[in-house]
LOGU-999464 format. One record per residue (C-alpha): residue number from 1; residue in one letter; x, y, z. Coordinates in steps of 0.1 Angstrom, whole numbers, plus 5000, padded with zeros to 4 digits. Example, Ala and Ser with C-alpha at 12.3 -4.5 7.8 and 13.67 -1.06 7.14 Angstrom:
2
 resi resn   px   py   pz
    1    a 5123 4955 5078
    2    s 5137 4989 5071
END
This chain:
282
 resi resn   px   py   pz
    1    m 5092 4846 4822
    2    p 5060 4856 4806
    3    q 5054 4895 4803
    4    q 5019 4903 4809
    5    t 5011 4928 4780
    6    s 4992 4963 4786
    7    q 4958 4967 4769
    8    t 4941 5000 4762
    9    h 4917 5009 4787
   10    p 4893 5037 4783
   11    h 4897 5054 4815
   12    i 4930 5044 4828
   13    p 4962 5058 4813
   14    a 4989 5029 4804
   15    p 5018 5027 4829
   16    k 5053 5031 4829
   17    r 5073 5003 4831
   18    v 5110 4992 4844
   19    s 5126 4960 4844
   20    v 5136 4946 4877
   21    g 5156 4914 4880
   22    g 5143 4899 4850
   23    h 5106 4909 4856
   24    s 5088 4941 4847
   25    l 5073 4965 4870
   26    a 5043 4990 4863
   27    y 5034 5021 4879
   28    d 5020 5055 4877
   29    e 5036 5089 4879
   30    i 5027 5124 4880
   31    t 5055 5150 4886
   32    p 5051 5188 4886
   33    a 5073 5213 4868
   34    d 5096 5218 4897
   35    p 5095 5186 4919
   36    q 5100 5192 4958
   37    g 5110 5156 4962
   38    n 5098 5120 4955
   39    v 5070 5098 4968
   40    l 5067 5061 4964
   41    f 5030 5048 4974
   42    l 5029 5010 4977
   43    t 4994 4995 4982
   44    g 4983 4964 5003
   45    l 4970 4931 4995
   46    g 4946 4921 4968
   47    s 4952 4959 4952
   48    n 4966 4976 4925
   49    r 4983 5008 4922
   50    l 4947 5026 4914
   51    g 4943 5022 4953
   52    w 4962 5057 4955
   53    r 4940 5072 4926
   54    l 4927 5100 4952
   55    q 4962 5105 4965
   56    l 4986 5106 4931
   57    p 4968 5139 4917
   58    v 4970 5156 4949
   59    f 5006 5147 4959
   60    g 5020 5153 4920
   61    q 5010 5191 4926
   62    m 5043 5192 4943
   63    y 5062 5159 4944
   64    r 5074 5134 4917
   65    a 5046 5107 4928
   66    m 5044 5076 4919
   67    s 5022 5043 4927
   68    l 5039 5007 4918
   69    d 5019 4980 4907
   70    h 5037 4948 4931
   71    r 5051 4918 4912
   72    d 5021 4897 4901
   73    t 4996 4922 4905
   74    g 4980 4950 4881
   75    d 5004 4956 4851
   76    s 5031 4940 4863
   77    d 5047 4905 4853
   78    p 5033 4875 4869
   79    v 5054 4851 4889
   80    d 5058 4812 4889
   81    a 5073 4811 4923
   82    d 5066 4824 4962
   83    y 5083 4855 4973
   84    s 5085 4875 5005
   85    t 5076 4908 5016
   86    a 5116 4919 5016
   87    d 5115 4905 4979
   88    q 5087 4932 4971
   89    a 5109 4955 4992
   90    d 5137 4951 4971
   91    d 5116 4955 4938
   92    a 5110 4988 4952
   93    a 5141 4999 4961
   94    a 5153 4986 4923
   95    l 5127 5009 4909
   96    l 5134 5037 4928
   97    r 5173 5033 4917
   98    a 5163 5026 4879
   99    v 5140 5059 4879
  100    n 5165 5079 4899
  101    a 5138 5086 4923
  102    a 5157 5084 4953
  103    p 5152 5091 4984
  104    a 5119 5089 4984
  105    h 5088 5096 5012
  106    i 5072 5060 5010
  107    v 5037 5058 5022
  108    g 5026 5020 5025
  109    i 4993 5009 5036
  110    s 4986 4973 5051
  111    m 5005 4950 5031
  112    g 5023 4981 5016
  113    g 5033 4989 5050
  114    f 5049 4955 5055
  115    v 5071 4962 5022
  116    g 5077 5000 5030
  117    l 5090 4990 5067
  118    n 5111 4964 5051
  119    l 5126 4990 5024
  120    a 5133 5010 5052
  121    v 5152 4981 5071
  122    r 5171 4970 5038
  123    h 5179 5000 5020
  124    p 5175 5032 5042
  125    e 5196 5054 5023
  126    l 5167 5054 4995
  127    v 5143 5066 5025
  128    r 5135 5100 5029
  129    s 5105 5095 5053
  130    l 5083 5065 5060
  131    t 5042 5066 5062
  132    l 5027 5040 5077
  133    v 4988 5037 5072
  134    a 4969 5006 5089
  135    t 4998 4985 5092
  136    s 5021 4961 5112
  137    a 5058 4951 5125
  138    g 5046 4912 5119
  139    g 5061 4887 5142
  140    a 5048 4866 5169
  141    g 5032 4902 5186
  142    h 5010 4908 5159
  143    v 4975 4915 5169
  144    h 4953 4893 5147
  145    p 4921 4902 5129
  146    d 4886 4904 5143
  147    p 4860 4881 5126
  148    a 4851 4908 5099
  149    g 4891 4912 5092
  150    l 4894 4872 5091
  151    e 4863 4871 5063
  152    a 4880 4897 5045
  153    l 4913 4879 5039
  154    r 4889 4854 5023
  155    p 4879 4867 4989
  156    d 4849 4847 4969
  157    f 4861 4843 4936
  158    t 4830 4828 4927
  159    l 4818 4863 4923
  160    t 4830 4891 4897
  161    p 4861 4912 4909
  162    g 4837 4941 4912
  163    e 4815 4922 4933
  164    r 4843 4907 4953
  165    a 4859 4940 4963
  166    r 4828 4952 4974
  167    r 4822 4926 4995
  168    t 4858 4927 5011
  169    y 4860 4965 5016
  170    s 4825 4965 5029
  171    l 4839 4943 5059
  172    m 4873 4961 5063
  173    m 4861 4998 5067
  174    s 4838 5017 5088
  175    p 4799 5007 5085
  176    d 4790 5042 5086
  177    f 4811 5050 5059
  178    v 4800 5022 5036
  179    a 4765 5029 5042
  180    a 4773 5070 5035
  181    r 4793 5064 5006
  182    p 4783 5042 4980
  183    d 4801 5062 4955
  184    t 4833 5052 4969
  185    l 4826 5013 4967
  186    d 4816 5020 4932
  187    a 4849 5034 4926
  188    i 4869 5005 4943
  189    a 4846 4980 4922
  190    a 4859 4998 4894
  191    g 4899 4996 4903
  192    a 4894 4960 4912
  193    s 4879 4951 4880
  194    y 4913 4963 4861
  195    r 4937 4934 4860
  196    p 4923 4916 4889
  197    l 4942 4890 4905
  198    t 4935 4852 4899
  199    p 4929 4829 4929
  200    e 4967 4816 4927
  201    r 4982 4852 4925
  202    y 4963 4863 4957
  203    a 4974 4832 4973
  204    r 5009 4837 4968
  205    q 5008 4874 4977
  206    f 4985 4865 5007
  207    r 5018 4841 5017
  208    s 5044 4868 5012
  209    t 5025 4886 5043
  210    r 5033 4857 5065
  211    t 5071 4860 5062
  212    h 5068 4899 5075
  213    d 5085 4904 5106
  214    v 5107 4937 5113
  215    t 5099 4936 5152
  216    g 5136 4932 5160
  217    e 5146 4962 5137
  218    l 5122 4990 5149
  219    a 5144 5003 5174
  220    g 5169 5009 5149
  221    l 5152 5028 5122
  222    k 5165 5061 5121
  223    v 5140 5073 5089
  224    p 5113 5099 5098
  225    t 5080 5081 5106
  226    l 5042 5088 5107
  227    v 5019 5059 5118
  228    l 4985 5065 5109
  229    h 4956 5039 5122
  230    g 4919 5037 5125
  231    n 4908 5025 5158
  232    a 4880 5006 5145
  233    d 4904 4985 5120
  234    p 4890 4950 5121
  235    l 4916 4936 5097
  236    v 4952 4952 5111
  237    r 4940 4961 5147
  238    y 4947 4996 5162
  239    e 4971 4977 5189
  240    n 4992 4969 5159
  241    g 4998 5007 5150
  242    q 5003 5017 5184
  243    h 5034 4990 5186
  244    l 5048 5008 5158
  245    a 5045 5045 5171
  246    a 5057 5031 5204
  247    q 5087 5012 5191
  248    i 5103 5037 5163
  249    p 5122 5062 5175
  250    g 5103 5097 5174
  251    a 5076 5082 5152
  252    e 5045 5106 5152
  253    f 5011 5088 5158
  254    v 4977 5095 5142
  255    t 4950 5082 5153
  256    y 4911 5081 5132
  257    e 4886 5076 5155
  258    g 4859 5049 5142
  259    a 4876 5042 5108
  260    g 4885 5012 5096
  261    h 4912 4996 5075
  262    i 4910 5022 5046
  263    p 4918 5055 5061
  264    t 4934 5070 5027
  265    l 4894 5066 5016
  266    e 4875 5068 5048
  267    r 4895 5100 5059
  268    l 4907 5112 5024
  269    n 4913 5152 5031
  270    d 4925 5144 5066
  271    f 4950 5120 5053
  272    n 4963 5138 5027
  273    r 4968 5173 5046
  274    e 4984 5152 5072
  275    v 5006 5133 5053
  276    l 5019 5161 5030
  277    a 5024 5183 5060
  278    f 5046 5151 5075
  279    m 5067 5153 5045
  280    g 5071 5189 5042
  281    k 5087 5189 5076
  282    h 5114 5164 5065
END
């Protein structure tokens, strides 16, 4: 399988790499002198590891903090066949084992939450805690997007990657936040312009989300779990977070009033503080 070569970018350090099942996965890592544990951040549909650029340095002060490019995205190798969210979870498991970073606190947003849930189901021994952000158990009970969320799932590939990201994130996030923070949209556009997905890769990744269903496994999860969800999320509706918190034994639930699909940015300081506090208990 062809490997996607890394090119120097003036603002983005070259990632670390690990070979997993015949393909190379790319990840960033920040590690303090005396780490208190490991954290793996899993990004969402259409995104890359740079989506965690405002978390990695913060969590990296205390933990060995890593953010992963899923297969077919960013600096990780492209693939030529369909895959599932379970396959992506197995990638994450192989990474944790290969770099001796298990057990790890797993933090997943949206599709990354799908992957994190599958990781906890399939490889519970690797998971120290599970933080689920704006995500869902999938399956027949999944509450589907509202019209703005559906439109966000239809990226316009006639636009530049930066323009496409501005359009998509403006649909997913709170309109008040979008209006107040144009600097955040600038940063999102810059990150999306690095190794942008092709239509074919986006389609494969989107199809992987359709395979996701851990509804029947939630009650059996024994991993400490934190669920965070904006109650104005147009893409993965708030009811999906409520369902996760109700069905996973002992799960904690944080609601972000008025926040959309990206509370990692829309409630940046609250998010970092609350997730660090949760991890500190486990």
